[in-house]
C-alpha positions, 0 to 999 in steps of 0.5 A, spaced: 109 829 322 110 824 327 103 822 327 103 821 320 110 817 321 106 812 325 100 812 321 105 810 315 109 804 319 102 801 323 099 800 315 106 797 313 105 793 319 099 790 317 100 789 311 106 785 313 103 781 317 095 781 314 093 775 310 091 776 302 086 772 298 088 764 296 089 764 288 086 760 284 087 753 284 090 753 276 094 758 279 098 754 284 098 748 279 101 752 274 107 754 278 108 748 280 108 746 273 113 750 271 117 750 278 118 742 276 121 744 269 125 748 271 128 742 276 128 738 271 131 741 265 138 742 265 140 748 262 135 752 267 136 748 273 143 750 273 142 757 273 136 757 278 141 752 283 144 759 285 137 759 290 138 753 292 145 755 294 144 761 298 139 757 302 144 751 303 149 755 306 144 760 310 142 753 312 150 751 314 151 759 317 144 760 322 145 753 325 153 755 326 151 761 330 145 758 333 150 752 336 155 757 339 159 757 333 163 763 331 161 764 323 167 767 320 164 768 312 160 764 307 162 765 299 158 763 293 161 761 287 159 761 279 158 754 279 153 754 284 157 751 289 159 755 296 163 754 302 160 756 309 166 756 314 165 757 322 170 757 328 168 752 334 169 746 337 170 741 331 167 734 334 161 734 337 154 735 337 155 743 335 159 740 328 154 735 325 148 739 326 152 745 322 154 740 317 147 737 317 144 743 315 145 745 309 142 739 304 136 740 308 135 748 309 132 749 302 126 744 303 126 746 310 125 752 309 120 750 303 116 748 308 116 753 312 113 758 306 108 753 304 106 754 311 105 761 311 102 760 303 096 756 307 095 761 311 095 767 306 100 770 308 104 772 302 107 778 303 110 776 310 113 771 306 116 776 301 118 781 306 121 774 310 126 772 304 128 779 303 130 779 311 134 773 311 138 775 305 139 781 308 141 778 315 145 773 310 148 779 306 153 781 312 156 773 312 158 774 305 165 774 303 166 774 295 163 779 289 160 774 286 156 771 292 154 779 294 152 780 287 147 773 287 144 775 294 143 783 292 139 780 285 135 775 289 133 780 295 132 786 289 127 782 285 123 779 293 123 787 294 120 790 288 115 784 287 112 785 294 112 793 292 111 794 286 106 788 283 099 787 284 097 781 288 096 776 283 103 776 281 106 777 288 101 770 289 104 767 283 111 769 285 111 767 292 107 759 290 113 759 285 119 761 290 116 756 295 114 750 289 121 751 287 124 750 295 121 743 294 122 740 288 129 744 287 130 741 295 131 734 292 135 734 286 142 736 289 141 729 294 140 725 288 146 729 285 150 729 291 150 721 291 151 721 284 158 725 285 160 720 291 159 714 286 164 717 281 168 718 288 168 726 287 165 728 293 170 726 298 169 732 302 161 732 301 156 734 307 154 727 308 162 725 308 164 730 313 158 728 318 161 721 316 167 722 320 164 725 325 160 721 328 162 714 324 156 713 320 157 712 313 155 717 308 150 713 305 146 713 311 146 721 311 145 722 304 139 717 305 137 722 311 138 728 307 132 725 302 128 722 307 127 730 310 127 734 303 122 728 300 118 729 307 118 736 306 116 736 299 109 732 300 108 735 306 108 742 304 105 740 297 099 738 301 099 745 304 100 749 298 094 744 294 089 745 299 089 753 299 
């Protein structure tokens, strides 16, 4: 029995860490087109944006922990907004990095996902996403947030466990394209809100107060990171 269990675990590990064949080029292009449509179409975007919010708040939370802050909790709301609360020094590098992490996190995740897909590690991407969502779930502090993270994680798990390799590839490429493309739109939306005076406590404005660098400069920084990730990650995906 122990030998069987060890063999099963070894097979599972090989499945997760192994490589899978690259999908047909048409599938890569179709998933890119679908992701672009989701990001561009306002009604669909308002639903799909929850995924970007999960990555955004997860970025705040992860960097808070990495910089020595105490993560109190994360809330995700039905209007696709979110809130990450951490305790620690209210100024300094740790607070700056934590505040800057949100708008860049979805695109950086997409870039990392593109690197995995470029190396043929589709299963590793899907299971890695499940692991990240489980880790984030521990810090969620409201019912809607729990529901959103559980449903998202369950979707990744079911696709990785129950579907054919072609479906897994289509799903993985679609998710990564969505992170890369979807990481750009919130930055544009942020500046539109700032022009209307509707985002005085945005990440960019908090960073402006922390660093005395104008909020518009931080918006351009977010945009530069997200566009760079889109160009770099997109080129990796198109080369597969």
